[in-house]
C-alpha positions as CSV (number, residue, x, y, z in Angstrom):
1,V,213.3,345.5,122.6
2,L,215.1,346.9,125.7
3,F,213.2,346.3,128.9
4,Q,214.6,349.4,130.7
5,G,213.9,352.8,132.1
6,V,210.4,354.2,132.5
7,Y,208.5,351.9,130.1
8,Y,205.1,351.2,131.7
9,W,203.8,347.7,131.1
10,A,200.0,348.4,131.2
11,S,199.2,345.3,129.1
12,S,199.0,342.1,131.1
13,D,200.3,340.2,128.1
14,A,203.4,342.5,128.0
15,A,204.0,342.1,131.7
16,M,203.7,338.3,131.4
17,S,206.2,338.3,128.5
18,L,208.6,340.4,130.6
19,R,208.4,338.1,133.5
20,A,208.9,335.1,131.2
21,S,212.0,336.7,129.8
22,I,213.4,337.4,133.3
23,A,212.8,333.8,134.3
24,R,214.7,332.6,131.2
25,H,217.8,334.7,132.0
26,A,217.8,334.5,135.8
27,S,217.9,331.5,138.2
28,I,216.1,330.9,141.5
29,V,218.7,331.2,144.2
30,K,218.1,330.5,147.9
31,H,220.6,332.0,150.3
32,L,220.6,331.3,154.1
33,N,217.9,333.3,155.9
34,M,216.7,334.7,152.6
35,P,213.6,334.0,150.5
36,P,214.2,332.4,147.1
37,L,214.8,335.0,144.4
38,Y,215.3,335.1,140.7
39,L,218.9,336.4,140.5
40,L,221.5,336.8,137.8
41,P,225.1,335.4,137.9
42,D,227.9,337.7,139.0
43,C,228.9,338.2,135.4
44,P,225.8,337.9,133.3
45,P,226.2,336.9,129.6
46,E,226.3,339.6,127.0
47,E,222.9,338.6,125.7
48,T,221.3,339.4,129.1
49,L,223.0,342.8,129.2
50,R,221.9,343.6,125.7
51,L,218.3,342.7,126.4
52,F,217.9,344.4,129.8
53,N,220.5,347.1,129.5
54,D,221.1,347.6,133.3
55,P,219.6,344.6,135.1
56,F,220.1,345.9,138.7
57,W,217.0,344.0,139.7
58,G,218.8,340.7,139.2
59,Y,220.9,341.3,142.4
60,V,220.4,341.8,146.1
61,W,221.8,345.2,147.1
62,P,223.3,345.9,150.6
63,G,220.6,348.4,151.7
64,S,217.8,346.1,150.8
65,Y,219.5,343.3,152.7
66,A,219.8,345.6,155.8
67,L,216.1,346.4,155.6
68,H,215.3,342.8,155.2
69,R,217.4,341.9,158.3
70,Y,216.0,344.7,160.4
71,M,212.4,343.8,159.7
72,H,213.1,340.2,160.5
73,D,214.7,341.2,163.8
74,N,211.9,343.6,164.5
75,P,208.8,342.0,162.9
76,T,206.3,344.5,164.3
77,V,207.8,347.2,162.1
78,A,206.0,345.4,159.2
79,S,203.1,343.8,161.0
80,D,202.0,347.1,162.6
81,S,201.9,348.9,159.2
82,S,198.7,349.2,157.2
83,S,200.4,350.3,154.0
84,V,204.1,349.9,153.1
85,L,205.9,351.5,150.1
86,D,209.1,349.9,149.0
87,F,210.6,352.8,147.0
88,G,213.1,351.7,144.4
89,C,212.2,348.1,145.1
90,G,214.7,346.4,142.7
91,C,214.2,342.6,143.1
92,G,211.6,343.2,145.7
93,L,213.4,341.7,148.7
94,A,212.2,344.4,151.2
95,S,208.6,344.2,149.8
96,L,208.5,340.4,150.2
97,T,209.8,340.6,153.7
98,A,207.3,343.2,154.8
99,K,204.4,341.2,153.3
100,R,205.6,337.9,154.8
101,L,205.8,339.6,158.2
102,G,202.2,340.8,158.1
103,A,202.0,344.2,156.5
104,R,198.5,344.5,155.2
105,R,199.4,346.3,152.0
106,V,202.7,346.5,150.2
107,V,203.5,348.5,147.1
108,A,206.7,347.6,145.2
109,N,207.7,350.8,143.3
110,D,210.4,351.3,140.8
111,I,210.6,353.4,137.6
112,C,212.1,350.4,135.9
113,A,209.4,348.1,134.6
114,A,211.6,345.1,134.7
115,A,212.3,345.6,138.4
116,V,208.6,345.6,139.4
117,Q,207.9,342.5,137.3
118,A,211.0,340.8,138.9
119,A,209.5,341.6,142.3
120,K,206.2,340.1,141.2
121,L,208.0,337.0,139.8
122,N,209.8,336.6,143.1
123,A,206.5,336.9,145.0
124,Q,205.2,333.9,143.0
125,I,208.0,331.5,143.7
126,G,206.9,328.2,145.3
127,D,203.6,327.7,147.0
128,S,203.3,331.0,148.8
129,R,201.7,333.5,146.5
130,I,202.5,336.9,148.0
131,L,200.3,339.7,146.8
132,L,202.2,342.8,146.0
133,E,200.9,346.0,144.3
134,L,203.2,347.2,141.6
135,S,203.9,350.8,140.6
136,T,206.3,352.3,138.0
137,E,205.4,355.9,138.9
138,D,208.1,358.4,139.7
139,L,207.0,359.3,143.2
140,V,209.7,361.7,144.3
141,G,208.1,365.0,145.2
142,R,204.7,363.5,146.1
143,P,204.6,363.5,149.9
144,D,200.9,362.5,150.5
145,L,200.9,358.9,149.3
146,G,198.9,357.4,152.2
147,H,201.6,354.9,153.4
148,D,202.6,354.7,157.0
149,L,206.0,353.0,156.3
150,I,208.4,353.9,153.6
151,L,211.4,351.6,152.8
152,A,214.2,353.1,150.8
153,G,217.0,350.8,150.0
154,D,220.2,351.9,148.2
155,M,218.7,355.2,146.9
156,F,221.7,357.4,147.9
157,Y,224.2,356.3,145.3
158,D,224.1,359.7,143.5
159,S,224.4,363.2,145.1
160,E,221.8,364.9,142.9
161,L,219.2,362.1,143.2
162,G,220.0,361.7,146.9
163,A,219.3,365.4,147.6
164,A,215.9,365.1,145.9
165,V,215.0,361.9,147.7
166,Q,216.1,363.3,151.0
167,E,213.9,366.4,150.7
168,W,211.0,364.2,149.6
169,L,211.4,361.7,152.4
170,E,211.7,364.5,155.0
171,E,208.3,365.8,153.9
172,I,206.8,362.4,154.3
173,V,208.2,362.1,157.8
174,E,206.8,365.5,158.7
175,G,203.4,364.1,157.5
176,G,203.6,361.3,160.1
177,A,204.9,358.3,158.2
178,R,207.9,356.3,159.3
179,V,210.9,356.1,156.9
180,L,213.6,353.4,157.0
181,V,216.6,353.7,154.8
182,G,219.0,350.9,154.0
183,D,222.5,351.7,152.8
184,P,226.1,350.6,153.1
185,G,227.3,354.1,153.8
186,R,227.6,355.7,150.3
187,H,228.8,359.3,150.0
188,A,225.4,360.8,149.4
189,L,223.8,359.3,152.5
190,P,222.3,362.1,154.7
191,P,224.3,362.6,157.9
192,S,221.1,363.3,159.8
193,L,219.9,359.7,159.6
194,E,219.8,357.7,162.8
195,L,221.5,354.3,162.6
196,L,219.3,351.6,164.0
197,E,221.4,348.6,163.3
198,E,224.4,347.6,161.2
199,Y,224.7,344.2,159.6
200,D,227.8,342.4,158.2
201,L,227.2,341.3,154.6
202,P,227.5,337.6,153.7
203,D,230.3,336.7,151.3
204,W,228.0,336.1,148.4
205,L,226.7,339.7,148.7
206,R,230.1,341.2,149.1
207,R,231.2,339.8,145.8
208,T,228.5,341.6,143.8
209,N,228.7,344.9,145.7
210,H,232.0,346.6,145.0
211,G,233.8,345.8,148.2
212,F,231.1,346.8,150.7
213,T,231.3,344.6,153.8
214,A,228.4,346.0,155.9
215,A,225.2,347.9,155.6
216,G,223.0,349.8,158.0
217,C,219.3,350.3,158.6
218,Y,218.6,353.9,159.4
219,E,215.6,355.9,160.4
220,L,214.8,359.4,159.1
221,R,213.6,361.5,162.0
222,P,211.5,364.7,161.8
223,R,213.5,367.9,161.5
224,K,213.9,369.8,164.7
225,S,212.2,373.2,164.7
């Protein structure tokens, strides 16, 4: 069975089985100023790649790191939010940070079932049981979701996807929500974003991210009339 794509794990037994499989193949890693996370080695074994196809959730990505750092430096961003959506959550780093800093509700969303279960697994490490809501829905094109803060890390790696995500996020901003984007400056990043802060990536993160050395936290502002 390939744990990939848009499979929806409605069964609690199936979700538990998926989390157990992730825990067998990944290891808990604790980096400086980061929560412990189940992560894969830089070069995962062939068995892991066969089982999970594209296990992107087993790594910290530059944009998510920038969102994590920005919220830590500005904790009221999370604590003042009643509902946070971590769109394309991957391993769930931004979700965990928002919840730890006091966001009342956090939804970890990714169309990959393994990613949301990895996020839940990471929320259960140690004694602190962090409550995340999980979603595998494709939310692009649905502007009225009821969240007041949207976190979008590393979602502009493809021009076609980036254009659709940008249009959707602009509608959300027009509706009154705040949108923060984390990205290392990929080619599909909208030029209209406002850079809030840029962060140097630590060496361990540079090794797994194709030569990127820094990532920024941006804010999407309402379009000027």
